[in-house]
N, C-alpha and C positions, 0 to 999 in steps of 0.2 A: 532397508532401514528397519530396525527392530521396533516393534510397537511399544509405545510408551503410554501408560495410562494417563487419562486427563488429569487425575489428581496430582500426578507427578509434575505435569506441565505447570499447574498452578502453584504447586508447592515450591518448585525451584526454577520455574520458567523453562521454556524450550531450550534444549541443549544445555541444561544446568543453570540457566540464567534466572534471576529473580529481579524484576524491576517494577517500577510503578506502572500501573495499568491505566490507560486512557481510552475513552470511546472516541472514535474518529469517523466522521461522516464523509462519505465519498459520493458525489453526485455526478454520474457520467451518463453518456448517451446510451451505452449498451448495458451497463450495470450500475445500480446505485444501492448503497448499503451502509450500515454502521459496522465498523470493524473494531477490534481491540488492538491497541498499539502499546508496545512495551518500551518504556524509556530505558535506555542503557544506563548502567551504573558505572561510574569511573570511566575507563577507556572503552568499555563495551559499546558497540553500536546499537542504535535503536532497531526495532523490528516490529512487523505486524505479527500478531499472534497467529500461528498456524499449528494445528494439531497433527502430530504424526499418525499416519495410517500405514498399512502394509507396504505400499510402493511409493507413496508420495504424501505430502502434507496437504491439509485442507484448512481453509480459512473459515472460521465461524463468522457468519454474517447475520445482522439483525436489522429489523425495519426501524426500530427506535432506540434511542439511548437508554430508555427505561428497560427495554428487554435485555440490552447488553449489561446494564447494572445488575439486574436480577440474576442473570447467568453467572456473573462474576461472584455475586454474593452467595449463591448456592454452593460455590466452591471455596468459601472461606476467605475471599479477598474483597477488596473495595476498589472502586475507581478513585483515582487521585483527585479528580474534580467532578462536579455534578454536570458540568457543561461539556459539549463536544465541539471541537473545531471542525470546520467543513472545508473540504477540497472541492472547489467548483471545477471538476474535471471537464464538464461540458464546454467551458470557455477554452480550455486547452485543445479539446477535440475539434472545435470549430476553427481554431487557428490552424491546426494540422491540415484541415481540408484545403486551405489556400494560404500557405505561409508567405507567399510573395505579396499578395494583396491585403492580407489582414495584418493588423498590428499585433505584436507579441503581447500577451497578457503576462507581464513579468512575474507578478506575485503568484499567480496560479501555476505558471510553468515551474517556478522554483519549488512550490509546494508539491507539485506532481513529481518532479525529479526526486525529491527527498522521499516521497511516499513510495515510488517505484523501487528505489534502493532498499527501503525497509521491508517492502513486500517480498522482494526477491530473497532477501536474507532470511525472512521468516519461513518462506517456502523451501529454502535450500536450493533455489533456482537462480542464483546469481549469474550463472552462465547464459541465461536468457536475455540479459542486458548486454549491450556492447561493453567490451573491456575499456575502461576509462584510461585516457592518455593525457598528455600535456594539453592537447587541444580542448578536451573536455574540461580540464581544470581551469583553463583560461576563460572558456565560455561560461562556466559556473561563476567564476569571480565577477565577470561582467554582469551576469544575470543578477547575482546577489547585490551588486552595486546599482542596479537599475539602468545599466548601460547596454541594453540589448541592441540598440542601433549601432553600436561600435563592433558588433560581432563581425569577424572575417567570414568569408564564404565557407571556409573549412569548419569554423566554430558553429555556424548555423547548421551545416550538414550534420555535425556531431550531435547537436541538441535535437534536431529533428529525428535522427536515427534512434537516439536513446529514448525520447518521449514516445515515439511510435512503438518501439519494443515494449515500453512500460505499459502503454494502453492495451496492447495485445496480451501481455502477462495478466493484467487486471481482468480483462474480459474473458480470459480462458482458464484462469486458475480454478482448481476444484474448490468448491465452497460447501459448507454445511449450512443449509438454509434454516433448518430448525435444530440448532445444536443440542437441545435437550432430547430431541427424538432421533438425532443423528441421520437426518435426511441429507444425502450427499448429491450434489449436482456436479458433474465432471467439468463443465465449462459454462461460460456465460450464456450460451445459447439455451433457450428454454427457461431461463430464470425470469420470473415476472419483473417488470420494470422497477417495482418498489424494492427489489432485493439486490 
């Protein structure tokens, strides 16, 4: 992948896109951070902001929404809102530990599913998530409708596979811990809990 300057990413968005920027807080067991999320315009899908580097993309992460806001501001952009939504990934991860005995947290699983798709798109790593099929679509519709209890065994397996792959993607994706100084951590291992 050719290196694209950060100014270009903020001027036109990653891969030529320009959308509204939002701060999005992710609270997980292995990694917690505030990321920047780009809302897709028109038919364009949403994605998590990832900055292209020599061989892969890196996600800038922040400890606070204020840090994210200042980072964006220094690049001539503004966050669409001053608040940040929060993905309680810990709830999803606890469910994954024992999906037979624990009740599905439908709202958190739905948010996680959407986040993982947006993260994979931003990183250019869509292949790291299972290819979605009719079983996934059916499971997603039931999840969206709050009908997780009606999942077939195949639908539950599909959801577990996708969410497990998404957690692994989040915990292992390269991040820029201090985007202004460009400190890069190749995976979630070694990142302090607050990041």
